[in-house]
N, C-alpha and C positions, 0 to 999 in steps of 0.2 A: 281082230284085223290081221290079215296075213301080209307080211312084208315081202314084196316082190323084188325090191331093189337089191342091187349088188351091195353087200355090206362094206365094201371098200370105198364107197362114195363119201366124200368129206361132209356132206350134209345129211347123211342117213339118220343121224340122231334126232333130226327135226320131224321125221315122219311120225304122224299121230298127234301132233300138237295142233291146238286151235289158234287161229290167227284172225285178225280183222283185215279184210281186203275189200276195197271199194265200199266201205261203210257197212259191211255185213260180216257175220261170223262164218269162217270157213275152216275146214280141217285139211291138213296136208296128208295125203294118202300115199303118195309115191314120189320118188325123185329119180331123175335120170338126166345125164348131160347137164345142160344149163337150165332145166325146167323142173318146177314142182307141179305135181297134179294136185289141185285143190278142189274140194267138194263143198258146196254151199250147204249150210245146215238147214236153211229154210225149206229147200225143195230137192236137195240131192243133186243139183246140177254141177257137173265137173268141168274144169277147164285147166289148161296148162298155163302157168305163169312163170316168168323168168325168175330165177333165184335172186337176182340182184334187185328186183322189184320188192320182194318180200323182206330181204335182209337189209335193204337200203345201202348197198355198196355200189 
């Protein structure tokens, strides 16, 4: 996986991790601004999700 994100972003270390979002397994593929790009394992569907939704802050 190629990291596109600026390495100075505070959440860049979470790129590549698997998370459970909306009851399904997703992988964080990119981060920028206030959003993570997450891709659903089941079918490869990508969406932008606020970082605060994932990290719970």
